[in-house]
mmJSON file of the N, C-alpha and C atoms, coordinates in Angstrom:
{"data_MODEL":{"atom_site":{
"group_PDB":["ATOM","ATOM","ATOM","ATOM","ATOM","ATOM","ATOM","ATOM","ATOM","ATOM","ATOM","ATOM","ATOM","ATOM","ATOM","ATOM","ATOM","ATOM","ATOM","ATOM","ATOM","ATOM","ATOM","ATOM","ATOM","ATOM","ATOM","ATOM","ATOM","ATOM","ATOM","ATOM","ATOM","ATOM","ATOM","ATOM","ATOM","ATOM","ATOM","ATOM","ATOM","ATOM","ATOM","ATOM","ATOM","ATOM","ATOM","ATOM","ATOM","ATOM","ATOM","ATOM","ATOM","ATOM","ATOM","ATOM","ATOM","ATOM","ATOM","ATOM","ATOM","ATOM","ATOM","ATOM","ATOM","ATOM","ATOM","ATOM","ATOM","ATOM","ATOM","ATOM","ATOM","ATOM","ATOM","ATOM","ATOM","ATOM","ATOM","ATOM","ATOM","ATOM","ATOM","ATOM","ATOM","ATOM","ATOM","ATOM","ATOM","ATOM","ATOM","ATOM","ATOM","ATOM","ATOM","ATOM","ATOM","ATOM","ATOM","ATOM","ATOM","ATOM","ATOM","ATOM","ATOM","ATOM","ATOM","ATOM","ATOM","ATOM","ATOM","ATOM","ATOM","ATOM","ATOM","ATOM","ATOM","ATOM","ATOM","ATOM","ATOM","ATOM","ATOM","ATOM","ATOM","ATOM","ATOM","ATOM","ATOM","ATOM","ATOM","ATOM","ATOM","ATOM","ATOM","ATOM","ATOM","ATOM","ATOM","ATOM","ATOM","ATOM","ATOM","ATOM","ATOM","ATOM","ATOM","ATOM","ATOM","ATOM","ATOM","ATOM","ATOM","ATOM","ATOM","ATOM","ATOM","ATOM","ATOM","ATOM","ATOM","ATOM","ATOM","ATOM","ATOM","ATOM","ATOM","ATOM","ATOM","ATOM","ATOM","ATOM","ATOM","ATOM","ATOM","ATOM","ATOM","ATOM","ATOM","ATOM","ATOM","ATOM","ATOM","ATOM","ATOM","ATOM","ATOM","ATOM","ATOM","ATOM","ATOM","ATOM","ATOM","ATOM","ATOM","ATOM","ATOM","ATOM","ATOM","ATOM","ATOM","ATOM","ATOM","ATOM","ATOM","ATOM","ATOM","ATOM","ATOM","ATOM","ATOM","ATOM","ATOM"],
"id":[1,2,3,4,5,6,7,8,9,10,11,12,13,14,15,16,17,18,19,20,21,22,23,24,25,26,27,28,29,30,31,32,33,34,35,36,37,38,39,40,41,42,43,44,45,46,47,48,49,50,51,52,53,54,55,56,57,58,59,60,61,62,63,64,65,66,67,68,69,70,71,72,73,74,75,76,77,78,79,80,81,82,83,84,85,86,87,88,89,90,91,92,93,94,95,96,97,98,99,100,101,102,103,104,105,106,107,108,109,110,111,112,113,114,115,116,117,118,119,120,121,122,123,124,125,126,127,128,129,130,131,132,133,134,135,136,137,138,139,140,141,142,143,144,145,146,147,148,149,150,151,152,153,154,155,156,157,158,159,160,161,162,163,164,165,166,167,168,169,170,171,172,173,174,175,176,177,178,179,180,181,182,183,184,185,186,187,188,189,190,191,192,193,194,195,196,197,198,199,200,201,202,203,204,205,206,207,208,209,210,211,212,213],
"type_symbol":["N","C","C","N","C","C","N","C","C","N","C","C","N","C","C","N","C","C","N","C","C","N","C","C","N","C","C","N","C","C","N","C","C","N","C","C","N","C","C","N","C","C","N","C","C","N","C","C","N","C","C","N","C","C","N","C","C","N","C","C","N","C","C","N","C","C","N","C","C","N","C","C","N","C","C","N","C","C","N","C","C","N","C","C","N","C","C","N","C","C","N","C","C","N","C","C","N","C","C","N","C","C","N","C","C","N","C","C","N","C","C","N","C","C","N","C","C","N","C","C","N","C","C","N","C","C","N","C","C","N","C","C","N","C","C","N","C","C","N","C","C","N","C","C","N","C","C","N","C","C","N","C","C","N","C","C","N","C","C","N","C","C","N","C","C","N","C","C","N","C","C","N","C","C","N","C","C","N","C","C","N","C","C","N","C","C","N","C","C","N","C","C","N","C","C","N","C","C","N","C","C","N","C","C","N","C","C","N","C","C","N","C","C"],
"label_atom_id":["N","CA","C","N","CA","C","N","CA","C","N","CA","C","N","CA","C","N","CA","C","N","CA","C","N","CA","C","N","CA","C","N","CA","C","N","CA","C","N","CA","C","N","CA","C","N","CA","C","N","CA","C","N","CA","C","N","CA","C","N","CA","C","N","CA","C","N","CA","C","N","CA","C","N","CA","C","N","CA","C","N","CA","C","N","CA","C","N","CA","C","N","CA","C","N","CA","C","N","CA","C","N","CA","C","N","CA","C","N","CA","C","N","CA","C","N","CA","C","N","CA","C","N","CA","C","N","CA","C","N","CA","C","N","CA","C","N","CA","C","N","CA","C","N","CA","C","N","CA","C","N","CA","C","N","CA","C","N","CA","C","N","CA","C","N","CA","C","N","CA","C","N","CA","C","N","CA","C","N","CA","C","N","CA","C","N","CA","C","N","CA","C","N","CA","C","N","CA","C","N","CA","C","N","CA","C","N","CA","C","N","CA","C","N","CA","C","N","CA","C","N","CA","C","N","CA","C","N","CA","C","N","CA","C","N","CA","C","N","CA","C","N","CA","C","N","CA","C"],
"label_alt_id":[null,null,null,null,null,null,null,null,null,null,null,null,null,null,null,null,null,null,null,null,null,null,null,null,null,null,null,null,null,null,null,null,null,null,null,null,null,null,null,null,null,null,null,null,null,null,null,null,null,null,null,null,null,null,null,null,null,null,null,null,null,null,null,null,null,null,null,null,null,null,null,null,null,null,null,null,null,null,null,null,null,null,null,null,null,null,null,null,null,null,null,null,null,null,null,null,null,null,null,null,null,null,null,null,null,null,null,null,null,null,null,null,null,null,null,null,null,null,null,null,null,null,null,null,null,null,null,null,null,null,null,null,null,null,null,null,null,null,null,null,null,null,null,null,null,null,null,null,null,null,null,null,null,null,null,null,null,null,null,null,null,null,null,null,null,null,null,null,null,null,null,null,null,null,null,null,null,null,null,null,null,null,null,null,null,null,null,null,null,null,null,null,null,null,null,null,null,null,null,null,null,null,null,null,null,null,null,null,null,null,null,null,null],
"label_comp_id":["MET","MET","MET","ILE","ILE","ILE","ILE","ILE","ILE","ARG","ARG","ARG","SER","SER","SER","ARG","ARG","ARG","ILE","ILE","ILE","ASP","ASP","ASP","GLY","GLY","GLY","ASP","ASP","ASP","PHE","PHE","PHE","ASN","ASN","ASN","GLY","GLY","GLY","THR","THR","THR","ASP","ASP","ASP","ASN","ASN","ASN","GLU","GLU","GLU","THR","THR","THR","VAL","VAL","VAL","PHE","PHE","PHE","ARG","ARG","ARG","LEU","LEU","LEU","GLN","GLN","GLN","ASN","ASN","ASN","GLY","GLY","GLY","HIS","HIS","HIS","LEU","LEU","LEU","TRP","TRP","TRP","GLN","GLN","GLN","GLN","GLN","GLN","VAL","VAL","VAL","GLY","GLY","GLY","TYR","TYR","TYR","ARG","ARG","ARG","TYR","TYR","TYR","CYS","CYS","CYS","TYR","TYR","TYR","ARG","ARG","ARG","TYR","TYR","TYR","LEU","LEU","LEU","TYR","TYR","TYR","ALA","ALA","ALA","PRO","PRO","PRO","ARG","ARG","ARG","VAL","VAL","VAL","GLU","GLU","GLU","ILE","ILE","ILE","ASP","ASP","ASP","ALA","ALA","ALA","ASN","ASN","ASN","GLY","GLY","GLY","SER","SER","SER","ARG","ARG","ARG","GLY","GLY","GLY","THR","THR","THR","MET","MET","MET","THR","THR","THR","VAL","VAL","VAL","ALA","ALA","ALA","GLY","GLY","GLY","PHE","PHE","PHE","ARG","ARG","ARG","GLU","GLU","GLU","GLN","GLN","GLN","ILE","ILE","ILE","LYS","LYS","LYS","VAL","VAL","VAL","ARG","ARG","ARG","ARG","ARG","ARG","VAL","VAL","VAL","ALA","ALA","ALA"],
"label_asym_id":["A","A","A","A","A","A","A","A","A","A","A","A","A","A","A","A","A","A","A","A","A","A","A","A","A","A","A","A","A","A","A","A","A","A","A","A","A","A","A","A","A","A","A","A","A","A","A","A","A","A","A","A","A","A","A","A","A","A","A","A","A","A","A","A","A","A","A","A","A","A","A","A","A","A","A","A","A","A","A","A","A","A","A","A","A","A","A","A","A","A","A","A","A","A","A","A","A","A","A","A","A","A","A","A","A","A","A","A","A","A","A","A","A","A","A","A","A","A","A","A","A","A","A","A","A","A","A","A","A","A","A","A","A","A","A","A","A","A","A","A","A","A","A","A","A","A","A","A","A","A","A","A","A","A","A","A","A","A","A","A","A","A","A","A","A","A","A","A","A","A","A","A","A","A","A","A","A","A","A","A","A","A","A","A","A","A","A","A","A","A","A","A","A","A","A","A","A","A","A","A","A","A","A","A","A","A","A","A","A","A","A","A","A"],
"label_entity_id":["1","1","1","1","1","1","1","1","1","1","1","1","1","1","1","1","1","1","1","1","1","1","1","1","1","1","1","1","1","1","1","1","1","1","1","1","1","1","1","1","1","1","1","1","1","1","1","1","1","1","1","1","1","1","1","1","1","1","1","1","1","1","1","1","1","1","1","1","1","1","1","1","1","1","1","1","1","1","1","1","1","1","1","1","1","1","1","1","1","1","1","1","1","1","1","1","1","1","1","1","1","1","1","1","1","1","1","1","1","1","1","1","1","1","1","1","1","1","1","1","1","1","1","1","1","1","1","1","1","1","1","1","1","1","1","1","1","1","1","1","1","1","1","1","1","1","1","1","1","1","1","1","1","1","1","1","1","1","1","1","1","1","1","1","1","1","1","1","1","1","1","1","1","1","1","1","1","1","1","1","1","1","1","1","1","1","1","1","1","1","1","1","1","1","1","1","1","1","1","1","1","1","1","1","1","1","1","1","1","1","1","1","1"],
"label_seq_id":[1,1,1,2,2,2,3,3,3,4,4,4,5,5,5,6,6,6,7,7,7,8,8,8,9,9,9,10,10,10,11,11,11,12,12,12,13,13,13,14,14,14,15,15,15,16,16,16,17,17,17,18,18,18,19,19,19,20,20,20,21,21,21,22,22,22,23,23,23,24,24,24,25,25,25,26,26,26,27,27,27,28,28,28,29,29,29,30,30,30,31,31,31,32,32,32,33,33,33,34,34,34,35,35,35,36,36,36,37,37,37,38,38,38,39,39,39,40,40,40,41,41,41,42,42,42,43,43,43,44,44,44,45,45,45,46,46,46,47,47,47,48,48,48,49,49,49,50,50,50,51,51,51,52,52,52,53,53,53,54,54,54,55,55,55,56,56,56,57,57,57,58,58,58,59,59,59,60,60,60,61,61,61,62,62,62,63,63,63,64,64,64,65,65,65,66,66,66,67,67,67,68,68,68,69,69,69,70,70,70,71,71,71],
"pdbx_PDB_ins_code":[null,null,null,null,null,null,null,null,null,null,null,null,null,null,null,null,null,null,null,null,null,null,null,null,null,null,null,null,null,null,null,null,null,null,null,null,null,null,null,null,null,null,null,null,null,null,null,null,null,null,null,null,null,null,null,null,null,null,null,null,null,null,null,null,null,null,null,null,null,null,null,null,null,null,null,null,null,null,null,null,null,null,null,null,null,null,null,null,null,null,null,null,null,null,null,null,null,null,null,null,null,null,null,null,null,null,null,null,null,null,null,null,null,null,null,null,null,null,null,null,null,null,null,null,null,null,null,null,null,null,null,null,null,null,null,null,null,null,null,null,null,null,null,null,null,null,null,null,null,null,null,null,null,null,null,null,null,null,null,null,null,null,null,null,null,null,null,null,null,null,null,null,null,null,null,null,null,null,null,null,null,null,null,null,null,null,null,null,null,null,null,null,null,null,null,null,null,null,null,null,null,null,null,null,null,null,null,null,null,null,null,null,null],
"Cartn_x":[1.208,0.855,2.276,2.778,3.811,3.656,4.354,4.253,5.361,5.153,6.343,6.823,7.303,7.378,8.597,8.747,9.769,9.304,10.641,11.09,10.765,9.484,9.851,11.083,11.745,12.677,13.768,14.034,15.534,15.232,16.133,16.896,17.218,17.298,18.786,19.024,18.642,18.524,17.325,17.941,17.075,17.558,16.725,16.815,16.118,15.442,13.864,12.49,11.752,10.733,10.89,11.359,11.574,9.946,10.028,8.659,8.687,8.849,8.714,8.012,7.988,6.552,7.1,6.484,6.341,5.714,6.515,6.029,4.19,4.079,2.528,1.539,2.156,1.433,1.252,1.593,1.955,2.391,2.401,3.236,3.659,5.325,5.181,5.99,6.055,6.726,7.93,9.058,9.767,9.477,9.626,9.023,10.432,10.102,11.721,12.635,13.775,15.184,16.046,16.494,17.838,18.875,19.694,20.499,21.549,21.069,21.874,22.018,22.81,22.995,23.29,22.858,22.996,22.478,22.747,22.108,22.046,20.433,20.371,19.001,19.11,17.519,17.143,15.284,14.461,14.686,15.351,15.051,14.484,14.666,12.902,12.868,11.807,11.591,10.643,10.499,9.705,9.219,7.861,7.09,6.314,6.939,6.238,5.387,4.077,2.931,1.94,1.893,1.059,-0.41,-1.394,-2.038,-1.238,-1.174,-0.382,0.76,1.046,2.742,3.792,5.06,5.165,7.314,7.711,8.935,9.717,10.233,10.87,12.2,12.351,13.821,13.916,14.947,15.644,16.723,16.749,17.863,18.676,19.872,21.521,21.252,20.18,20.303,20.488,21.607,21.955,20.507,20.093,19.348,17.8,16.772,15.673,14.954,14.118,13.768,12.274,12.088,10.282,9.534,8.446,7.694,6.011,5.543,4.448,3.297,2.121,1.611,0.576,1.128,0.676,-0.385,-0.165,-1.545,-1.294],
"Cartn_y":[-4.577,-3.155,-2.526,-1.48,-0.962,0.221,-0.119,0.926,1.934,3.571,4.093,4.523,4.511,5.67,5.687,6.224,6.398,5.731,4.911,4.688,5.943,5.75,6.644,6.443,7.282,6.868,6.05,6.45,5.344,3.635,3.43,1.906,1.497,-0.07,-0.274,-1.541,-1.956,-3.649,-4.574,-5.636,-6.419,-7.033,-8.109,-9.053,-10.604,-9.991,-11.46,-11.136,-10.953,-10.1,-9.054,-8.136,-6.514,-6.249,-4.9,-4.349,-2.613,-2.493,-1.595,-0.295,0.808,1.723,2.72,2.816,3.241,5.095,6.024,7.371,7.2,6.856,6.744,6.195,5.504,5.088,3.285,2.79,1.319,1.138,-0.374,-0.937,-2.433,-2.752,-3.784,-4.777,-5.896,-6.695,-7.739,-7.96,-8.643,-10.193,-10.943,-12.751,-13.395,-14.366,-14.624,-14.116,-14.821,-14.66,-14.436,-12.636,-12.966,-11.615,-11.375,-10.46,-10.052,-8.523,-7.556,-6.264,-5.409,-4.195,-3.665,-2.012,-1.232,-0.176,1.257,2.344,3.153,3.621,4.869,5.305,6.491,7.16,8.024,7.364,7.632,7.536,6.171,5.884,5.812,6.131,5.582,4.209,3.58,1.962,2.243,0.615,0.157,-0.963,-1.296,-2.423,-2.95,-4.315,-4.782,-6.227,-5.445,-5.854,-7.107,-7.953,-8.946,-9.135,-8.473,-8.535,-8.504,-9.317,-8.425,-8.587,-9.54,-9.8,-9.026,-9.096,-8.515,-8.231,-7.346,-7.198,-6.023,-5.885,-4.472,-4.371,-2.695,-2.289,-1.081,-1.473,-0.293,0.022,1.628,2.796,2.34,1.689,2.045,0.668,0.12,-1.369,-2.205,-3.23,-4.038,-5.356,-5.941,-6.882,-6.539,-7.354,-7.044,-7.795,-7.788,-7.987,-8.542,-9.228,-10.39,-9.833,-8.701,-8.579,-8.954,-8.366,-8.689,-7.823,-7.446,-5.74,-6.167,-5.659,-6.062,-4.963,-3.849,-2.863,-0.889],
"Cartn_z":[-4.404,-4.068,-3.701,-3.855,-3.473,-2.439,-1.227,-0.406,0.375,0.287,0.388,1.473,2.238,3.839,3.979,5.401,5.998,7.814,7.905,9.052,10.351,11.285,12.316,12.851,12.646,14.014,13.385,14.599,14.706,14.127,13.209,12.294,13.037,13.619,14.097,13.226,12.234,11.276,11.918,12.008,12.296,12.654,13.283,15.065,14.688,16.247,15.808,16.247,14.355,15.062,15.332,14.577,14.537,14.223,15.237,14.32,14.236,13.072,12.394,12.198,13.003,13.47,12.094,10.805,9.977,9.642,9.189,9.026,9.251,8.178,7.793,8.299,9.269,10.701,10.329,9.454,9.538,10.462,11.122,11.548,11.211,10.811,9.795,10.366,10.658,11.782,10.856,11.106,10.187,11.069,9.878,9.839,9.774,11.353,11.533,12.131,11.807,12.913,11.664,11.854,10.689,11.344,11.87,12.722,11.808,11.387,10.755,11.136,11.973,12.364,11.27,11.537,10.409,11.557,11.709,12.434,11.08,10.772,9.979,10.807,10.384,10.871,9.886,9.984,8.916,8.624,7.796,6.491,5.662,4.246,3.518,3.578,2.627,3.046,1.972,1.403,0.166,0.562,0.528,0.881,-0.151,-0.935,-1.844,-1.484,-0.832,-0.668,-0.911,-0.452,-0.878,0.155,0.3,1.42,2.542,3.564,4.999,5.191,4.03,4.218,2.652,3.093,1.636,2.345,1.029,1.555,1.549,2.843,2.941,2.431,1.774,1.415,2.188,2.617,3.274,2.732,2.267,1.874,2.866,2.411,2.732,3.535,3.885,4.086,2.986,3.013,2.379,2.038,3.325,3.136,3.087,2.347,2.035,2.817,3.754,5.127,4.961,4.788,5.16,6.422,5.627,7.201,6.721,7.62,7.906,8.896,8.175,8.95,10.116,11.511,11.91,13.139,12.287,11.952,11.132],
"occupancy":[1.0,1.0,1.0,1.0,1.0,1.0,1.0,1.0,1.0,1.0,1.0,1.0,1.0,1.0,1.0,1.0,1.0,1.0,1.0,1.0,1.0,1.0,1.0,1.0,1.0,1.0,1.0,1.0,1.0,1.0,1.0,1.0,1.0,1.0,1.0,1.0,1.0,1.0,1.0,1.0,1.0,1.0,1.0,1.0,1.0,1.0,1.0,1.0,1.0,1.0,1.0,1.0,1.0,1.0,1.0,1.0,1.0,1.0,1.0,1.0,1.0,1.0,1.0,1.0,1.0,1.0,1.0,1.0,1.0,1.0,1.0,1.0,1.0,1.0,1.0,1.0,1.0,1.0,1.0,1.0,1.0,1.0,1.0,1.0,1.0,1.0,1.0,1.0,1.0,1.0,1.0,1.0,1.0,1.0,1.0,1.0,1.0,1.0,1.0,1.0,1.0,1.0,1.0,1.0,1.0,1.0,1.0,1.0,1.0,1.0,1.0,1.0,1.0,1.0,1.0,1.0,1.0,1.0,1.0,1.0,1.0,1.0,1.0,1.0,1.0,1.0,1.0,1.0,1.0,1.0,1.0,1.0,1.0,1.0,1.0,1.0,1.0,1.0,1.0,1.0,1.0,1.0,1.0,1.0,1.0,1.0,1.0,1.0,1.0,1.0,1.0,1.0,1.0,1.0,1.0,1.0,1.0,1.0,1.0,1.0,1.0,1.0,1.0,1.0,1.0,1.0,1.0,1.0,1.0,1.0,1.0,1.0,1.0,1.0,1.0,1.0,1.0,1.0,1.0,1.0,1.0,1.0,1.0,1.0,1.0,1.0,1.0,1.0,1.0,1.0,1.0,1.0,1.0,1.0,1.0,1.0,1.0,1.0,1.0,1.0,1.0,1.0,1.0,1.0,1.0,1.0,1.0,1.0,1.0,1.0,1.0,1.0,1.0],
"B_iso_or_equiv":[0.0,0.0,0.0,0.0,0.0,0.0,0.0,0.0,0.0,0.0,0.0,0.0,0.0,0.0,0.0,0.0,0.0,0.0,0.0,0.0,0.0,0.0,0.0,0.0,0.0,0.0,0.0,0.0,0.0,0.0,0.0,0.0,0.0,0.0,0.0,0.0,0.0,0.0,0.0,0.0,0.0,0.0,0.0,0.0,0.0,0.0,0.0,0.0,0.0,0.0,0.0,0.0,0.0,0.0,0.0,0.0,0.0,0.0,0.0,0.0,0.0,0.0,0.0,0.0,0.0,0.0,0.0,0.0,0.0,0.0,0.0,0.0,0.0,0.0,0.0,0.0,0.0,0.0,0.0,0.0,0.0,0.0,0.0,0.0,0.0,0.0,0.0,0.0,0.0,0.0,0.0,0.0,0.0,0.0,0.0,0.0,0.0,0.0,0.0,0.0,0.0,0.0,0.0,0.0,0.0,0.0,0.0,0.0,0.0,0.0,0.0,0.0,0.0,0.0,0.0,0.0,0.0,0.0,0.0,0.0,0.0,0.0,0.0,0.0,0.0,0.0,0.0,0.0,0.0,0.0,0.0,0.0,0.0,0.0,0.0,0.0,0.0,0.0,0.0,0.0,0.0,0.0,0.0,0.0,0.0,0.0,0.0,0.0,0.0,0.0,0.0,0.0,0.0,0.0,0.0,0.0,0.0,0.0,0.0,0.0,0.0,0.0,0.0,0.0,0.0,0.0,0.0,0.0,0.0,0.0,0.0,0.0,0.0,0.0,0.0,0.0,0.0,0.0,0.0,0.0,0.0,0.0,0.0,0.0,0.0,0.0,0.0,0.0,0.0,0.0,0.0,0.0,0.0,0.0,0.0,0.0,0.0,0.0,0.0,0.0,0.0,0.0,0.0,0.0,0.0,0.0,0.0,0.0,0.0,0.0,0.0,0.0,0.0],
"pdbx_formal_charge":[null,null,null,null,null,null,null,null,null,null,null,null,null,null,null,null,null,null,null,null,null,null,null,null,null,null,null,null,null,null,null,null,null,null,null,null,null,null,null,null,null,null,null,null,null,null,null,null,null,null,null,null,null,null,null,null,null,null,null,null,null,null,null,null,null,null,null,null,null,null,null,null,null,null,null,null,null,null,null,null,null,null,null,null,null,null,null,null,null,null,null,null,null,null,null,null,null,null,null,null,null,null,null,null,null,null,null,null,null,null,null,null,null,null,null,null,null,null,null,null,null,null,null,null,null,null,null,null,null,null,null,null,null,null,null,null,null,null,null,null,null,null,null,null,null,null,null,null,null,null,null,null,null,null,null,null,null,null,null,null,null,null,null,null,null,null,null,null,null,null,null,null,null,null,null,null,null,null,null,null,null,null,null,null,null,null,null,null,null,null,null,null,null,null,null,null,null,null,null,null,null,null,null,null,null,null,null,null,null,null,null,null,null],
"auth_seq_id":[1,1,1,2,2,2,3,3,3,4,4,4,5,5,5,6,6,6,7,7,7,8,8,8,9,9,9,10,10,10,11,11,11,12,12,12,13,13,13,14,14,14,15,15,15,16,16,16,17,17,17,18,18,18,19,19,19,20,20,20,21,21,21,22,22,22,23,23,23,24,24,24,25,25,25,26,26,26,27,27,27,28,28,28,29,29,29,30,30,30,31,31,31,32,32,32,33,33,33,34,34,34,35,35,35,36,36,36,37,37,37,38,38,38,39,39,39,40,40,40,41,41,41,42,42,42,43,43,43,44,44,44,45,45,45,46,46,46,47,47,47,48,48,48,49,49,49,50,50,50,51,51,51,52,52,52,53,53,53,54,54,54,55,55,55,56,56,56,57,57,57,58,58,58,59,59,59,60,60,60,61,61,61,62,62,62,63,63,63,64,64,64,65,65,65,66,66,66,67,67,67,68,68,68,69,69,69,70,70,70,71,71,71],
"auth_comp_id":["MET","MET","MET","ILE","ILE","ILE","ILE","ILE","ILE","ARG","ARG","ARG","SER","SER","SER","ARG","ARG","ARG","ILE","ILE","ILE","ASP","ASP","ASP","GLY","GLY","GLY","ASP","ASP","ASP","PHE","PHE","PHE","ASN","ASN","ASN","GLY","GLY","GLY","THR","THR","THR","ASP","ASP","ASP","ASN","ASN","ASN","GLU","GLU","GLU","THR","THR","THR","VAL","VAL","VAL","PHE","PHE","PHE","ARG","ARG","ARG","LEU","LEU","LEU","GLN","GLN","GLN","ASN","ASN","ASN","GLY","GLY","GLY","HIS","HIS","HIS","LEU","LEU","LEU","TRP","TRP","TRP","GLN","GLN","GLN","GLN","GLN","GLN","VAL","VAL","VAL","GLY","GLY","GLY","TYR","TYR","TYR","ARG","ARG","ARG","TYR","TYR","TYR","CYS","CYS","CYS","TYR","TYR","TYR","ARG","ARG","ARG","TYR","TYR","TYR","LEU","LEU","LEU","TYR","TYR","TYR","ALA","ALA","ALA","PRO","PRO","PRO","ARG","ARG","ARG","VAL","VAL","VAL","GLU","GLU","GLU","ILE","ILE","ILE","ASP","ASP","ASP","ALA","ALA","ALA","ASN","ASN","ASN","GLY","GLY","GLY","SER","SER","SER","ARG","ARG","ARG","GLY","GLY","GLY","THR","THR","THR","MET","MET","MET","THR","THR","THR","VAL","VAL","VAL","ALA","ALA","ALA","GLY","GLY","GLY","PHE","PHE","PHE","ARG","ARG","ARG","GLU","GLU","GLU","GLN","GLN","GLN","ILE","ILE","ILE","LYS","LYS","LYS","VAL","VAL","VAL","ARG","ARG","ARG","ARG","ARG","ARG","VAL","VAL","VAL","ALA","ALA","ALA"],
"auth_asym_id":["A","A","A","A","A","A","A","A","A","A","A","A","A","A","A","A","A","A","A","A","A","A","A","A","A","A","A","A","A","A","A","A","A","A","A","A","A","A","A","A","A","A","A","A","A","A","A","A","A","A","A","A","A","A","A","A","A","A","A","A","A","A","A","A","A","A","A","A","A","A","A","A","A","A","A","A","A","A","A","A","A","A","A","A","A","A","A","A","A","A","A","A","A","A","A","A","A","A","A","A","A","A","A","A","A","A","A","A","A","A","A","A","A","A","A","A","A","A","A","A","A","A","A","A","A","A","A","A","A","A","A","A","A","A","A","A","A","A","A","A","A","A","A","A","A","A","A","A","A","A","A","A","A","A","A","A","A","A","A","A","A","A","A","A","A","A","A","A","A","A","A","A","A","A","A","A","A","A","A","A","A","A","A","A","A","A","A","A","A","A","A","A","A","A","A","A","A","A","A","A","A","A","A","A","A","A","A","A","A","A","A","A","A"],
"auth_atom_id":["N","CA","C","N","CA","C","N","CA","C","N","CA","C","N","CA","C","N","CA","C","N","CA","C","N","CA","C","N","CA","C","N","CA","C","N","CA","C","N","CA","C","N","CA","C","N","CA","C","N","CA","C","N","CA","C","N","CA","C","N","CA","C","N","CA","C","N","CA","C","N","CA","C","N","CA","C","N","CA","C","N","CA","C","N","CA","C","N","CA","C","N","CA","C","N","CA","C","N","CA","C","N","CA","C","N","CA","C","N","CA","C","N","CA","C","N","CA","C","N","CA","C","N","CA","C","N","CA","C","N","CA","C","N","CA","C","N","CA","C","N","CA","C","N","CA","C","N","CA","C","N","CA","C","N","CA","C","N","CA","C","N","CA","C","N","CA","C","N","CA","C","N","CA","C","N","CA","C","N","CA","C","N","CA","C","N","CA","C","N","CA","C","N","CA","C","N","CA","C","N","CA","C","N","CA","C","N","CA","C","N","CA","C","N","CA","C","N","CA","C","N","CA","C","N","CA","C","N","CA","C","N","CA","C","N","CA","C","N","CA","C","N","CA","C","N","CA","C"],
"pdbx_PDB_model_num":[1,1,1,1,1,1,1,1,1,1,1,1,1,1,1,1,1,1,1,1,1,1,1,1,1,1,1,1,1,1,1,1,1,1,1,1,1,1,1,1,1,1,1,1,1,1,1,1,1,1,1,1,1,1,1,1,1,1,1,1,1,1,1,1,1,1,1,1,1,1,1,1,1,1,1,1,1,1,1,1,1,1,1,1,1,1,1,1,1,1,1,1,1,1,1,1,1,1,1,1,1,1,1,1,1,1,1,1,1,1,1,1,1,1,1,1,1,1,1,1,1,1,1,1,1,1,1,1,1,1,1,1,1,1,1,1,1,1,1,1,1,1,1,1,1,1,1,1,1,1,1,1,1,1,1,1,1,1,1,1,1,1,1,1,1,1,1,1,1,1,1,1,1,1,1,1,1,1,1,1,1,1,1,1,1,1,1,1,1,1,1,1,1,1,1,1,1,1,1,1,1,1,1,1,1,1,1,1,1,1,1,1,1]
}}}
């Protein structure tokens, strides 16, 4: 399933298990540690989800992010 939304507010890249709040109300948490800084405001995101896990692509950010849904 593909989920499309936007980050709700600031996006500061990835760090250690960062939680991403989306404008559609979902909360997704980065799986594992990977630091990569990039500031974007309310970028579009696309999550290729398989159940409660998936891969998130953020417009303007070069890395794909492994995530799991937390709410």
